[in-house]
N, C-alpha and C positions, 0 to 999 in steps of 0.2 A: 228789507227780509224778513215776513213771515214767518212763524215755526210754528208748526203741531205735531203733537204726540203719534206714534204712531197707532198705539189704540185707538187715537180719534180717530186717524184716517179707517181703522178695522169696521167705524163703527160708525162711518159716512163716508163712503164710499164714494159718492156722486160729488165728492172735491175734486176730485180727479177730472171727472169732467164737465165741471163749474170751474176752471181754474181760465182765470187771466192775469195773473201777475207768476212772480217765481217764492215759489217758498222749500225751505227745509224741512225733511223729516227728523224728527229727533227722538233717541230711545232715551228716555225721562228714568231709567235704571239707570245706566250707566252714563248718563249723562252727558255723550256725545249727538253727533251729528251722527246723523244715515246716511240720509243723500239729501242730490237739492234738487228738485223737480222745478223744470218748464214747461211754460205753459208752445201745445203745437200751435204752428206760425202754418200760412197758406203752403211755403215751398218746402219741398220734398229736403233731407238731411241727407238723402243717401250721398249723396256730390260731397256735401262737407265734409262725409265720413270716411271719404274712400284714400281721403291718403294715396301718399303716393302711386296708387293702383289704379287709380281714376282713370287712366289711358289705357287700363288691359280691359277693364272691362267694354262689355261688346254689351249693345242693348238688345233688345230677345223678346222676340212679338207673340212666341207661344210660351207659356212656359211649362207647359206640360211634355214639350219636345224636348226641352233646356234639363229639364229635371230628366228626362231618361235617357237622351245620353252622355249626359254627370254618369249615370247611376249605372249605363254601360261602362264606360268607359274607368267604370275603380271596378270593378267588375273584371274589368281584365287586367288593369296591373291588379290585382290580389291571386287570380285561377288562372293567369296567363289567355285569358281568351283570346280571340282577334274578330275584328267583322268581316 
C-alpha cells in the first residue's frame, strides 16, 4: 500500500480521480494514518453498506417525490400536521 501526505494530496487533487490502487493518507506532523482510500469500482457500494437495514429500503424512481414525502412526514412529526 502506498502512502501520501495530506499536503501532497492538496497540491495534486487529481490523484484521487486517477486512482487505480489503494493508498493511505498520512499526517506527517503527527506521524499517523488519517485515511485509507480505495478506488471506486463499477458496482454500487450502497447495498453492501446498508447492512441490517438492506431489506427495509425500497427503490424509488422519483427522488424529488421521495424527498417531498420525507419532508412532509418530518414536518408532520414536528408540528403535528397531518395530510
